[in-house]
VOVOBA-963264 format. One record per residue (C-alpha): residue in one letter; x, y, z. Coordinates in steps of 0.5 Angstrom, whole numbers, padded with zeros to 4 digits. Each point is the difference from the previous one (the first is absolute). Example, Ala and Ser with C-alpha at 12.3 -4.5 7.8 and 13.67 -1.06 7.14 Angstrom:
BEGIN
  residuo     c1     c2     c3
        a   0025  -0009   0016
        s   0002   0007  -0002
! end
This chain:
BEGIN
  residuo     c1     c2     c3
        m   0000   0000   0000
        s   0003   0007  -0002
        l   0001   0004   0006
        y   0004   0006  -0003
        r   0002   0002  -0007
        g  -0001  -0007  -0002
        m   0004  -0003   0005
        d  -0003  -0006   0005
        r   0002   0000   0007
        a   0007  -0004  -0001
        a   0002   0005  -0006
        l  -0002   0006   0004
        d   0004  -0003   0006
        a   0006  -0001  -0004
        a  -0001   0007  -0004
        y   0002   0003   0007
        n   0005  -0005   0003
        n   0007   0004  -0001
        s   0003  -0005   0005
        a  -0001  -0006  -0005
        a   0001   0004  -0006
        v   0007   0002   0002
        a   0004  -0006   0001
        d   0005   0002   0005
        s  -0005   0005   0003
        a   0003  -0003   0007
        g   0007   0001  -0002
        f  -0002   0008  -0001
        i  -0003   0000   0007
        a   0006  -0003   0003
        r   0005   0005  -0003
        w  -0005   0006   0001
        e   0000  -0002   0008
        e   0008  -0001   0000
        k   0001   0007  -0003
        s  -0006   0003   0004
        a   0004  -0002   0006
        a   0006   0003  -0002
        l  -0003   0006  -0001
        r  -0004   0001   0006
        h   0007  -0002   0004
        a   0004   0006  -0003
        l  -0006   0005   0001
        p  -0003  -0002   0006
        e  -0002   0007   0003
        h  -0007   0001  -0002
        l  -0003  -0007   0000
        d  -0008  -0002   0002
        l  -0002   0007   0001
        r  -0007  -0001   0003
        y  -0006   0004  -0004
        g  -0006  -0004   0003
        a  -0002  -0005   0005
        a   0000  -0006  -0004
        p   0007  -0005   0001
        r   0001   0001  -0007
        a  -0001   0008  -0001
        r   0007   0002   0000
        l   0005   0002  -0005
        d   0007   0001  -0001
        f   0004   0006  -0003
        f   0006   0000  -0003
        t   0004   0006  -0001
        a   0004   0002  -0006
        g   0004   0005   0004
        t  -0002   0006  -0003
        k  -0004   0005   0004
        g  -0006   0002  -0003
        a   0000  -0006  -0005
        p  -0006  -0003  -0003
        t  -0004  -0006   0002
        l  -0003  -0006  -0003
        l  -0005  -0004   0004
        f   0000  -0007  -0002
        i  -0006  -0005   0001
        h   0002  -0008  -0001
        g  -0004  -0005  -0003
        g  -0002  -0007   0001
        y  -0007   0000  -0002
        w  -0002   0004   0007
        q   0001  -0006   0003
        r   0007  -0002   0000
        n   0007   0003   0002
        a   0002   0006   0004
        k   0004   0006  -0001
        e   0007  -0003   0003
        m   0001  -0004  -0006
        f  -0001   0006  -0005
        s   0005   0004   0003
        f   0005  -0002  -0006
        i  -0004   0005  -0005
        a   0003   0006   0004
        s   0007  -0001  -0003
        g  -0002   0003  -0007
        p  -0004   0006   0003
        l   0005   0002   0005
        a   0006   0000  -0005
        l  -0004   0005  -0004
        g  -0001   0004   0007
        i  -0007  -0002   0001
        n  -0002  -0002   0007
        v  -0004  -0006   0001
        a  -0005  -0002   0005
        l  -0003  -0007   0000
        l  -0008  -0001   0002
        g  -0002  -0006   0004
        y  -0008  -0001   0001
        t  -0004  -0006   0002
        l  -0001  -0006  -0004
        a  -0007  -0003  -0002
        p  -0003  -0004   0003
        e   0001   0004   0006
        a  -0002   0006  -0004
        r  -0005   0001  -0005
        l   0002   0004  -0006
        d  -0003   0006   0002
        s   0004   0000   0006
        i   0006  -0001  -0003
        v  -0001   0006  -0005
        d  -0002   0005   0006
        e   0007  -0003   0004
        c   0004   0002  -0006
        r  -0003   0007   0000
        n   0001   0001   0007
        g   0007  -0002  -0001
        l   0001   0004  -0006
        a  -0003   0006   0004
        w   0005  -0001   0006
        l   0006  -0001  -0004
        h  -0002   0007  -0003
        g  -0001   0003   0007
        h   0007  -0002   0002
        l   0005   0001  -0006
        a   0002   0006   0003
        q   0002  -0003   0006
        l   0004  -0005  -0004
        g   0004   0005  -0004
        a  -0004  -0001  -0006
        d  -0004   0005  -0004
        p  -0008  -0001   0001
        r  -0001   0003  -0007
        r   0003  -0005  -0004
        l  -0003  -0007   0002
        f  -0001  -0005  -0005
        l  -0004  -0007   0000
        s   0002  -0006  -0003
        g  -0002  -0008   0001
        w   0000  -0006  -0003
        s  -0005  -0005  -0002
        a  -0005   0000   0006
        g   0004   0007   0002
        g  -0002   0002  -0007
        h  -0007   0000   0001
        l   0001   0003   0007
        t   0004   0006  -0004
        a  -0006   0001  -0004
        m  -0005   0000   0005
        l   0004   0006   0004
        m   0001   0004  -0007
        d  -0005   0005   0003
        m   0004   0002   0006
        p   0002   0007  -0001
        v   0007  -0001   0003
        v   0002  -0005  -0005
        r   0004   0004  -0006
        g   0001  -0006  -0004
        a   0000  -0008   0000
        l   0002  -0006  -0004
        a  -0004  -0006   0000
        i   0003  -0006  -0002
        s  -0004  -0007  -0002
        g  -0006   0002   0004
        i  -0007  -0002   0000
        y  -0005   0005  -0002
        d  -0006  -0004  -0001
        l  -0002  -0005   0006
        e  -0006  -0003  -0004
        p   0005  -0006  -0002
        i   0003   0000   0007
        r  -0007  -0001   0003
        l  -0001  -0006  -0004
        n   0006  -0004   0001
        y   0004  -0003   0005
        l   0003   0006   0003
        n  -0007   0002   0003
        e   0000  -0006   0005
        k   0004   0005   0005
        l  -0002   0006  -0003
        h  -0008  -0001   0000
        l  -0001   0005  -0005
        d  -0008   0001  -0001
        e  -0002   0004  -0006
        r  -0001   0007   0004
        e   0007  -0001   0003
        d   0003  -0002  -0007
        e  -0003   0006  -0003
        r   0002   0005   0005
        n   0007  -0002   0000
        s   0001  -0001  -0008
        p   0004   0006  -0002
        i  -0002   0000  -0007
        r  -0007   0001   0002
        h   0002   0006   0004
        l   0004   0005  -0003
        p   0002   0006   0003
        d  -0002   0007  -0003
        h   0007   0003   0001
        a   0006  -0004   0002
        p   0008   0001  -0001
        p   0004  -0004  -0005
        l  -0001  -0008   0000
        i   0005  -0004  -0003
        i  -0003  -0007  -0002
        a   0005  -0005  -0001
        v   0000  -0008  -0001
        g   0004  -0005  -0003
        g   0000  -0002  -0007
        d   0000  -0008   0002
        e  -0005   0001   0006
        l  -0006  -0005   0000
        p  -0005   0003  -0006
        e  -0005   0002   0005
        l   0005   0004   0004
        y   0002   0004  -0006
        r  -0007   0001  -0002
        q  -0002   0003   0007
        s   0006   0005  -0001
        e  -0002   0002  -0007
        s  -0007   0001   0001
        y   0001   0004   0006
        f   0004   0005  -0004
        a  -0005   0000  -0005
        a  -0005   0002   0005
        w   0005   0005   0003
        q   0001   0003  -0006
        e  -0007   0001  -0002
        e  -0001   0003   0006
        g   0005   0006  -0002
        l   0005  -0002   0006
        a   0007   0000  -0001
        g   0004  -0006  -0001
        v   0004  -0005  -0003
        f   0000  -0007  -0002
        l   0006  -0004   0001
        p   0001  -0007  -0003
        l   0007  -0003   0002
        p   0001  -0005  -0006
        g   0003  -0007   0003
        c  -0002   0002   0007
        h  -0005  -0005   0004
        h  -0003   0001   0006
        y   0006   0000   0005
        t   0006   0003  -0005
        v  -0005   0006  -0001
        l   0001   0002   0007
        e   0007  -0001   0000
        e   0000   0006  -0005
        l  -0001   0004   0005
        a   0005  -0003   0005
        r   0006   0000  -0004
        p   0003   0007  -0001
        g   0000   0002  -0007
        g  -0006  -0005  -0001
        a  -0006   0002  -0005
        l  -0005   0002   0006
        g   0005   0004   0004
        e   0001   0004  -0006
        a  -0007   0001  -0001
        l  -0001   0002   0007
        a   0006   0005   0000
        g  -0003   0003  -0007
        m  -0007   0001   0004
        v   0004   0003   0007
        f   0005   0004  -0002
! end
């Protein structure tokens, strides 16, 4: 039986299973964790800053070492139900090399939190960071946002916040209908109304800062389509943005283009920030 775009449940599950689609996905995660631990050891001054009452409502801040530098807030992926900010510290290497501070946001995962609550928590974290940037030696007027996979979705959901000067959404999910219909909903428990409320493609802002929508050229077709469709809708709304497909990159290597000094996503970020 067709559930979505001609796919039955098995096909739809496979269409969003990035771990299964990339043969060495576990190896990527292990290497990211190793690199992240090393960076956290080298820059331990501002870890686990509490922005809310929940245990995961904390963020890490890595300074580029220049007073008044701009800041990138990064939101991690894991389909809103896996992973933690700590394993993504490695992405800071690229922006730090450009002179950009990096903050990493933690948030409560499903099923402990519904998606409505996760989005609200991220909003609170962004607002808290903006309010404390001067204290951290950064420029509050230059706060940028990024996220990967589920973090790309959360980035899009926060584009209406006035404190954001620009954003880089990487391999995001912008329409939650297929998520509600596949295996990922076993922990998310999305219903049609929550799906609708939290699908960025259905709630484009009237005004927004520039948005770079990046996706790997070798991603699962549904992931590529999500980014392409969201950019088309963003552009149709008259909002400033760029669609940035990265040929030869899959769901994991695309993120390394932000982490690697001189990577394609780092260069795109620098073009927006400076």
